[in-house]
C-alpha positions in Angstrom: -25.5 3.5 -0.4 -22.6 3.6 2.4 -20.8 0.2 3.1 -18.9 0.0 6.6 -16.1 -2.6 6.3 -14.8 -4.1 9.1 -11.3 -2.9 10.5 -9.5 -6.3 8.4 -11.1 -4.7 5.3 -12.3 -8.2 4.1 -15.8 -8.5 5.5 -18.4 -6.0 5.4 -19.8 -4.5 9.7 -22.5 -2.8 8.0 -24.4 -1.5 4.8 -26.4 1.8 5.3 -28.9 2.2 1.9 -31.1 5.5 1.1 -33.9 7.0 -0.7 -33.0 10.7 -2.5 -30.6 11.3 -0.4 -28.4 14.8 -0.7 -25.5 15.6 1.1 -25.7 18.8 3.8 -21.8 18.6 5.0 -18.4 17.3 4.4 -15.7 17.3 6.2 -12.3 15.9 6.0 -9.5 16.0 8.4 -6.5 14.7 8.3 -3.2 13.5 10.8 -0.8 12.0 9.5 0.6 11.4 13.6 -2.3 10.1 14.6 -4.0 6.9 15.5 -6.6 7.3 13.3 -4.6 9.0 10.4 -7.7 10.0 8.4 -11.3 10.8 9.9 -14.5 12.1 7.4 -17.6 13.7 8.7 -21.3 13.4 6.5 -24.1 14.4 7.2 -26.9 13.6 4.8 -30.3 14.5 5.0 -32.9 11.7 3.6 -36.5 11.1 2.8 -35.5 7.2 3.4 -33.2 5.0 4.6 -32.2 0.8 5.5 -30.2 0.5 8.1 -29.7 -3.7 7.6 -33.1 -4.3 6.8 -35.2 -2.3 8.9 -36.0 1.0 7.0 -37.3 4.7 8.0 -39.2 7.2 5.8 -39.9 10.3 6.3 -42.6 11.7 5.0 -41.3 14.9 2.2 -43.9 17.4 0.8 -44.0 17.9 -2.5 
């Protein structure tokens, strides 16, 4: 599960639920001088996911 919060950090913006998910890439970039000091890139593959009650499922073999 990944939860995205609004900038006020008090309320949830969006929640993504995963079924059988695997991380295939994780990258961090930190720039203390920038307007967005920490950026994280995550790439996932998943058998299924749900965003806001809308489900998407991929039929995996095996």
